[in-house]
Residue, then its C-alpha position, 0 to 999 in steps of 0.5 A: x211640633x209635637x204630634x198628638x198622643x193617643x189617649x191611655x184608658x184612665x187609671x186612677x191607680x196608675x196617676x202620680x201628679x194632679x196639676x192645676x190650672x189656677x185662674x178661674x180653677x183654683x182661685x176667683x179673679x173675676x171677684x178678686x179683680x173686682x173687689x180691688x177696683x171697687x177699692x182703689x177706684x170707686x165709682x169705677x164699673x168693677x166687674x167690667x174693668x175686671x173683664x176688660x183687664x182679663x180680656x187682654x191676656x190671651x192676645x198678650x201672650x200670643x204677641x210675646x210667644x209671636x216675638x219669641x218665634x221671630x227671635x225679636x224678644x224674650x219671655x215675658x212674666x204674666x205680672x209685666x203683661x197684666x201690668x201693660x193690660x192695665x195701662x191701657x184699661x186705665x185709659x180706656x175707662x178715663x180714669x189713668x189720672x186718679x192713680x199715680x205710679x205706686x198705686x198702679x203697682x198696687x193695683x197690679x198685685x191684686x192678681x197676687x191677692x186672688x181669693x181661693x175658692x172655698x173648696x180649694x184649700x182642704x181639696x188640695x190638702x187631701x190630694x196631697x195625701x196619695x199625689x204630687x199637687x202642683x199648679x200648671x199656671x201661665x202665672x209667674x212663679x212670684x205671683x203663684x208663691x205669693x197667692x198661695x201664702x195668702x190664700x194657704x194654697x198647700x202646693x207641693x211644688x209651683x210650676x209655671x209658664x215661666x219655667x218652661x218659658x212657654x204659655x200654655x197651650x203650648x205642650x211644652x207646659x203639659x209634657x213639662x210637668x211630666x218631665x219635672x216629676x220624670x213620669x209618663x205624661x198619662x201619669x199626670x191629671x190636669x184639673x181646670x175649669x176651662x175646656x180649652x186647656x184640657x183639651x190640649x193637655x189631652x193631645x200631649x197624653x194628660x188625663x184630664x178633670x174638669x172642675x165646674x165653676x159658675x160663678x168664674x165670671x161672676x153671678x150676673x154672668x153664669x158660665x155653662x158648665x156643662x160635661x163635654x166628650x174627652x174629659x176623664x172626669x168631670x167634678x163639682x169642685x176640687x173636693x168633689x175630685x178628691x173624692x173621685x180619686x179616692x183621697 
């Protein structure tokens, strides 16, 4: 068990690393998955399918961590978890017979092809002028690398749950970023569109920035992006984060 770290006063000048959550924060998972489902499974409610696929994500990760803690298995890549969840969703939507094994593999790779939000590439490039900019995602390295190449995302480094053999919000992930770059946790900022992710990072002593993504769940389900206590910054998008950090 890692004890909570007392939060340090936020000093932008002391920051060395800005680490980003990816799904929802940097790329549009809902829009990207729904588009791929429409392409490969015409007639299916693509938005509902995307939500169902994503809904299996957290339970699947918890299951892996519980099995690891019990000594009953090793770490599992998100690609593998996505594939297992996909099988369940295809059955639940009554379309399991419409995709053969190769088509299922192709649809599972939709997570590698998620489109960046319009501000992402330029905002990251601006931040890189002053900071080391990396991912901190539960996505595996191969997934994140292919996504970056397709979307022109200029990361300095790709860090993943795969590196730390633990998924967020395990403290090993947040503290792992500081360890990789040999800096204090307070010199790392996590930027994310999810308050629970940011809260877990703050417990570990990281600075935090909330990125508004009101359309993360699609235009039909606008997301509440109201500020919450504790975050050092609350900004509209990655470009605004670059503004706030003087880049």
